[in-house]
Rosetta silent file (secondary structure, phi, psi, omega in degrees, C-alpha in Angstrom):
SEQUENCE: MANSLFSYCNMLAMVGWVALLVALFAKGIRPRIIVGTRFLIPGLFALAYIALLTVGADAFKDGGFSSIGQVRALFMNDNALTAGWVHYLAFDLFVGTWIVEDSARRGVIPWLVIPCLFLTFMFGPAGYLLYLLLRLTRTQSKTD
SCORE:     score description
SCORE:     0.000 S_00000001
   1 L     0.000  -44.963 -177.016   -1.352   33.931   72.137 S_00000001
   2 H   -60.331  -44.568 -178.741   -3.676   35.063   74.941 S_00000001
   3 H   -63.043  -42.812  179.828   -4.450   38.412   73.284 S_00000001
   4 H   -64.447  -48.061 -179.314   -5.245   36.808   69.931 S_00000001
   5 H   -64.949  -36.007  176.411   -7.456   34.098   71.431 S_00000001
   6 H   -57.706  -49.439 -178.884   -9.186   36.666   73.617 S_00000001
   7 H   -65.141  -47.329 -178.705  -10.115   38.710   70.528 S_00000001
   8 H   -63.137  -43.216 -179.181  -11.120   35.742   68.369 S_00000001
   9 H   -67.233  -37.920  176.388  -13.218   34.171   71.096 S_00000001
  10 H   -61.645  -43.841  179.427  -14.973   37.463   71.832 S_00000001
  11 H   -64.195  -43.347 -179.996  -15.862   37.852   68.150 S_00000001
  12 H   -64.446  -40.089  177.016  -17.041   34.250   67.924 S_00000001
  13 H   -61.844  -42.373  179.651  -19.164   34.661   71.049 S_00000001
  14 H   -61.661  -41.488  176.098  -20.770   37.763   69.565 S_00000001
  15 H   -58.841  -44.298  179.246  -21.616   35.804   66.403 S_00000001
  16 H   -61.322  -44.411 -178.554  -23.207   33.138   68.596 S_00000001
  17 H   -67.979  -39.076  176.262  -25.286   35.622   70.563 S_00000001
  18 H   -64.045  -41.282  177.700  -26.512   37.395   67.425 S_00000001
  19 H   -60.718  -38.756  177.891  -27.386   33.996   65.976 S_00000001
  20 H   -64.150  -37.773  176.421  -29.414   33.208   69.115 S_00000001
  21 H   -62.892  -42.078  176.836  -31.373   36.430   68.660 S_00000001
  22 H   -62.408  -42.672 -177.561  -32.107   35.394   65.075 S_00000001
  23 H   -61.142  -28.107  177.600  -33.098   31.907   66.293 S_00000001
  24 H   -59.072  -34.479 -172.550  -35.781   33.421   68.526 S_00000001
  25 H  -109.193  -18.276 -174.716  -37.662   34.571   65.430 S_00000001
  26 L  -107.903   80.692 -175.892  -36.455   32.239   62.640 S_00000001
  27 L   -56.757  -37.425 -176.480  -38.020   28.888   63.442 S_00000001
  28 L   -64.132  -35.398 -179.343  -36.847   27.320   60.180 S_00000001
  29 L  -103.475    0.754 -179.130  -33.137   27.808   60.817 S_00000001
  30 H   -53.133  -45.841 -178.676  -33.294   27.524   64.597 S_00000001
  31 H   -59.296  -38.101  179.219  -32.062   23.889   64.673 S_00000001
  32 H   -70.239  -37.936  177.092  -28.918   24.773   62.693 S_00000001
  33 H   -63.879  -42.409 -179.482  -28.214   27.781   64.881 S_00000001
  34 H   -60.583  -40.887  176.749  -28.643   25.616   67.975 S_00000001
  35 H   -59.077  -42.483  179.377  -26.055   23.148   66.664 S_00000001
  36 H   -66.237  -42.528 -175.537  -23.643   26.034   66.238 S_00000001
  37 H   -86.268  -17.850  178.111  -24.246   27.610   69.630 S_00000001
  38 H   -93.569  -38.001 -172.986  -24.505   24.377   71.590 S_00000001
  39 H  -114.554  -52.945 -172.026  -21.739   22.312   69.994 S_00000001
  40 H   -65.783  -58.729 -177.018  -19.596   24.119   67.421 S_00000001
  41 H   -65.204  -48.522  176.545  -18.755   27.397   69.145 S_00000001
  42 H   -61.015  -31.642  176.078  -18.407   25.918   72.664 S_00000001
  43 H   -64.595  -41.326  176.151  -16.267   23.150   71.133 S_00000001
  44 H   -65.882  -39.140  175.717  -13.942   25.743   69.638 S_00000001
  45 H   -61.700  -38.491  179.238  -13.892   27.522   72.994 S_00000001
  46 H   -62.818  -41.362  177.324  -12.938   24.227   74.649 S_00000001
  47 H   -63.250  -43.794  178.083   -9.957   23.858   72.302 S_00000001
  48 H   -63.061  -41.498  179.799   -8.854   27.432   73.035 S_00000001
  49 H   -59.386  -48.720  179.742   -9.327   26.814   76.768 S_00000001
  50 H   -63.390  -42.473  178.892   -7.151   23.697   76.723 S_00000001
  51 H   -61.899  -44.155 -179.477   -4.477   25.446   74.662 S_00000001
  52 H   -65.029  -41.493  178.820   -4.423   28.417   77.032 S_00000001
  53 H   -68.491  -33.876  178.085   -4.194   26.230   80.130 S_00000001
  54 H   -66.893  -48.046  179.720   -1.444   24.171   78.546 S_00000001
  55 H   -67.062  -34.529 -177.233    0.603   27.234   77.624 S_00000001
  56 L   -98.448   22.364 -176.094   -0.162   28.871   80.978 S_00000001
  57 H   -57.912  -27.429  179.691    0.399   25.772   83.125 S_00000001
  58 H   -64.849  -16.866  178.601    3.073   27.598   85.119 S_00000001
  59 H   -63.609  -24.516 -178.346    0.278   29.752   86.594 S_00000001
  60 H   -79.372   -4.645  176.944   -0.653   26.796   88.804 S_00000001
  61 H   -61.674  -46.344  178.987    2.720   27.022   90.502 S_00000001
  62 L  -110.449  -15.654 -175.138    1.409   29.766   92.806 S_00000001
  63 L  -105.245  167.184  179.104   -2.239   29.808   91.796 S_00000001
  64 L   179.436 -157.128 -175.758   -5.158   27.499   92.278 S_00000001
  65 L  -123.947    9.258 -175.225   -8.769   27.341   93.401 S_00000001
  66 L   -83.877  -17.152  179.219   -8.501   26.777   97.160 S_00000001
  67 L  -152.715  162.987  178.081   -8.584   30.421   98.194 S_00000001
  68 H   -63.939  -32.853  176.611   -9.291   33.824   96.729 S_00000001
  69 H   -64.012  -40.081  177.710   -5.560   34.544   96.969 S_00000001
  70 H   -67.966  -39.268  177.618   -4.761   31.491   94.867 S_00000001
  71 H   -64.576  -42.110  178.089   -7.379   32.448   92.287 S_00000001
  72 H   -60.471  -45.032  178.900   -5.941   35.972   92.184 S_00000001
  73 H   -63.621  -40.107  178.867   -2.444   34.550   91.692 S_00000001
  74 H   -60.500  -44.812 -176.048   -3.713   32.214   88.984 S_00000001
  75 L   -80.598    2.976  171.089   -5.325   35.048   87.070 S_00000001
  76 L   -73.804  -16.636  177.761   -2.139   37.112   87.154 S_00000001
  77 L   -90.180  123.873 -176.554   -1.108   34.894   84.225 S_00000001
  78 H   -60.030  -35.228  179.389   -2.632   36.171   80.956 S_00000001
  79 H   -67.585  -44.145  178.635   -3.109   32.665   79.580 S_00000001
  80 H   -67.602  -39.156  178.253   -4.965   31.482   82.681 S_00000001
  81 H   -62.520  -45.191  179.153   -6.983   34.725   82.812 S_00000001
  82 H   -66.297  -37.988  175.819   -7.989   34.346   79.166 S_00000001
  83 H   -59.869  -42.581  177.483   -8.854   30.685   79.767 S_00000001
  84 H   -61.772  -40.123  178.526  -11.148   31.824   82.579 S_00000001
  85 H   -65.339  -43.633  179.262  -12.768   34.352   80.260 S_00000001
  86 H   -62.886  -35.682  175.811  -13.261   31.721   77.541 S_00000001
  87 H   -57.683  -48.021  177.682  -14.848   29.501   80.209 S_00000001
  88 H   -60.349  -46.535 -178.623  -17.416   32.250   80.864 S_00000001
  89 H   -58.084  -45.016 -177.179  -18.050   32.761   77.155 S_00000001
  90 H   -64.637  -49.066 -175.045  -18.661   29.049   76.584 S_00000001
  91 H   -73.179  -36.308  177.095  -21.000   28.471   79.492 S_00000001
  92 H   -64.767  -40.662  177.675  -22.991   31.675   79.077 S_00000001
  93 H   -65.071  -39.046  177.622  -23.559   30.853   75.406 S_00000001
  94 H   -61.915  -43.849  177.949  -24.587   27.329   76.355 S_00000001
  95 H   -65.719  -41.238  176.997  -27.128   28.717   78.848 S_00000001
  96 H   -59.496  -38.712  177.750  -28.355   31.213   76.249 S_00000001
  97 H   -63.292  -44.217  177.931  -28.900   28.338   73.845 S_00000001
  98 H   -60.783  -42.235  179.961  -30.954   26.482   76.427 S_00000001
  99 H   -60.009  -45.136 -179.879  -33.034   29.609   77.044 S_00000001
 100 H   -62.310  -46.801 -179.937  -33.812   29.958   73.323 S_00000001
 101 H   -62.953  -48.234 -177.309  -34.769   26.294   72.992 S_00000001
 102 H   -64.163  -41.799 -178.956  -36.829   26.207   76.176 S_00000001
 103 H   -66.271  -36.654  177.591  -38.639   29.443   75.396 S_00000001
 104 H   -66.937  -42.826 -179.778  -39.539   28.199   71.907 S_00000001
 105 H   -63.430  -34.918 -177.567  -40.799   24.896   73.299 S_00000001
 106 H   -90.329   -4.091  179.190  -42.929   26.736   75.872 S_00000001
 107 L    72.764   27.664  178.059  -44.243   29.312   73.408 S_00000001
 108 L   -71.673  136.564  179.400  -42.759   32.278   75.258 S_00000001
 109 L   -59.795  123.228 -175.954  -43.026   35.491   73.241 S_00000001
 110 H   -54.194  -36.699 -179.130  -39.549   36.050   71.746 S_00000001
 111 H   -61.993  -27.986  178.324  -39.522   39.750   72.594 S_00000001
 112 H   -76.478  -21.484 -178.138  -39.769   38.818   76.278 S_00000001
 113 H   -82.005  -26.658 -176.254  -36.746   36.536   75.984 S_00000001
 114 H   -54.413  -47.523  178.368  -34.422   39.206   74.581 S_00000001
 115 H   -61.207  -33.601  177.796  -33.763   40.889   77.971 S_00000001
 116 H   -64.905  -43.027  178.571  -33.006   37.454   79.445 S_00000001
 117 H   -65.491  -42.160  179.213  -30.467   36.777   76.707 S_00000001
 118 H   -60.433  -46.482  179.314  -28.894   40.206   77.137 S_00000001
 119 H   -65.658  -36.793  177.708  -28.516   39.694   80.869 S_00000001
 120 H   -64.923  -40.977  177.359  -27.151   36.177   80.347 S_00000001
 121 H   -62.284  -43.223 -174.989  -24.614   37.568   77.885 S_00000001
 122 H   -88.087  -38.130 -171.002  -23.549   40.348   80.221 S_00000001
 123 H  -137.804   35.383  176.594  -24.129   38.897   83.698 S_00000001
 124 L    27.203  -92.328 -174.002  -24.635   35.126   83.230 S_00000001
 125 H   -60.238  -28.801  178.911  -26.583   33.950   86.272 S_00000001
 126 H   -65.970  -39.958  177.444  -28.712   37.123   86.428 S_00000001
 127 H   -67.989  -39.125  177.185  -30.055   36.441   82.925 S_00000001
 128 H   -61.693  -45.357  178.869  -30.673   32.811   83.778 S_00000001
 129 H   -63.057  -43.180  178.588  -32.621   33.851   86.872 S_00000001
 130 H   -60.352  -41.489  178.538  -34.666   36.385   84.908 S_00000001
 131 H   -64.431  -42.560  178.687  -35.555   33.678   82.400 S_00000001
 132 H   -59.172  -39.480  177.274  -36.554   31.283   85.182 S_00000001
 133 H   -65.926  -41.613  176.748  -38.855   33.984   86.572 S_00000001
 134 H   -62.451  -42.175 -178.853  -40.303   34.586   83.101 S_00000001
 135 H   -61.674  -33.930  178.144  -40.722   30.842   82.675 S_00000001
 136 H   -60.153  -26.076  179.918  -42.782   30.658   85.874 S_00000001
 137 L   -76.490  -12.656  177.451  -45.420   32.753   84.113 S_00000001
 138 L  -105.525  117.648 -175.721  -45.785   29.966   81.533 S_00000001
 139 L   -95.065  -19.828 -179.197  -47.446   26.899   83.023 S_00000001
 140 L  -128.762  144.699  173.184  -47.581   24.622   79.982 S_00000001
 141 L   -90.814  164.652  178.368  -45.126   23.785   77.246 S_00000001
 142 L   -62.500  -25.918 -177.204  -46.166   23.362   73.633 S_00000001
 143 L   -85.486   -8.118  179.848  -45.494   19.637   73.994 S_00000001
 144 L   -76.413    0.000    0.000  -47.893   19.228   76.969 S_00000001
């Protein structure tokens, strides 16, 4: 189960990230893409996450979140490890969605947002930080 969900979730995440790149430039379909990347795909990830934790519940026998040793023990279980990966996929995509929406609202040039999305996809918080730095260069939103 873990291997299959790992593969399916990775493919689905990639679809979401490509859709976000399209959304940067396709204003007309942006709202529909946002629904998919904010609600639909993360919702599917949430179902996979719950299923993986349910099947891998025995991982909590020796594992947990109170120490690095417990986290290491927890992630020795493929179901718990895959659940952790799906957690990353869901939250990084959610942050990427926010970046696309916020950058559009502020009138940030889409080409400048692409590196932020790439970093968010690959290294989560680093991409978020890069976007925040880019955002500092914009003092007004389109709605101001």
